[in-house]
C-alpha positions in Angstrom: 151.5 14.4 67.0 153.9 11.8 68.1 153.7 8.0 68.9 156.0 6.3 71.8 156.0 4.3 74.7 156.6 5.5 78.1 160.0 4.1 79.4 160.2 5.5 82.4 159.6 8.4 85.3 160.9 11.8 86.5 160.6 13.1 90.0 161.7 16.4 91.1 161.5 17.7 94.7 161.9 21.1 93.4 160.8 23.0 90.4 158.4 25.8 89.0 156.0 26.8 91.0 153.4 26.2 87.9 154.6 22.9 87.6 153.8 21.6 90.8 151.4 18.5 91.1 152.2 17.6 87.3 154.1 14.0 86.6 156.8 13.7 84.4 157.2 10.4 82.3 160.0 9.6 79.3 158.8 9.1 76.4 160.8 6.9 73.7 159.3 8.6 70.1 158.3 5.3 67.5 157.3 4.5 64.4 153.5 3.0 63.6 155.7 -0.4 63.6 157.0 -0.1 67.3 160.4 0.8 66.2 162.4 3.5 67.8 162.8 7.0 65.8 164.5 9.4 68.0 165.9 9.9 71.1 163.8 9.5 74.4 162.7 12.9 75.9 160.5 14.0 79.3 156.9 14.6 78.8 153.9 15.9 81.0 150.8 13.7 82.0 147.9 14.5 83.1 146.1 11.6 81.8 147.2 8.9 84.4 150.1 7.0 81.5 152.2 4.5 83.2 155.6 2.3 82.3 154.8 0.3 79.3 151.9 2.4 78.0 152.4 3.5 74.1 151.0 6.9 74.5 150.2 10.2 71.7 152.5 13.3 72.3 151.6 16.6 71.2 155.3 18.5 71.1 156.2 22.5 71.2 154.1 25.6 71.7 150.7 23.4 71.9 152.0 21.4 74.8 152.9 25.1 76.5 149.4 26.3 76.1 147.6 23.2 77.7 146.1 25.8 80.0 144.0 28.7 78.7 145.5 31.1 81.3 148.9 30.3 81.5 151.9 29.4 79.5 153.7 26.9 81.0 157.6 26.0 80.5 156.9 22.6 78.9 157.5 21.4 75.3 155.8 18.1 75.4 152.1 16.7 76.6 150.9 13.5 76.7 147.5 13.8 75.4 146.2 10.0 74.8 147.0 6.7 75.6 146.7 4.7 72.6 144.5 1.2 72.2 145.9 0.1 69.2 147.5 1.1 65.4 146.3 0.3 62.1 148.3 1.3 59.1 146.5 0.8 55.9 148.8 2.5 53.6 152.0 1.6 52.0 155.2 0.8 54.1 157.1 4.0 53.0 153.6 6.1 55.1 154.2 4.0 58.0 158.0 5.3 58.3 157.6 8.3 57.5 158.9 8.5 53.7 156.0 9.5 51.7 156.3 12.3 48.9 153.1 13.6 49.0 
């Protein structure tokens, strides 16, 4: 999973049939301290996130398998809206540079 902030919306009037009714948002991935760590990407949202919300995103096959009956052609899915983040380990852990 990854933390990020929703920075925009994507509207697509024509798309794959199985994607109809899904909302697409642009997510900027971030470190726990809030600094950008990678390029922004598009994620499917089914929980009602909006621009400015900090979100948790799952990517890859976990996102594509969001329904038990159909594998969707997506690679990022918003799975939660973050209320707060509390990092209690050292700064290296928060930056993603720990050795263990």
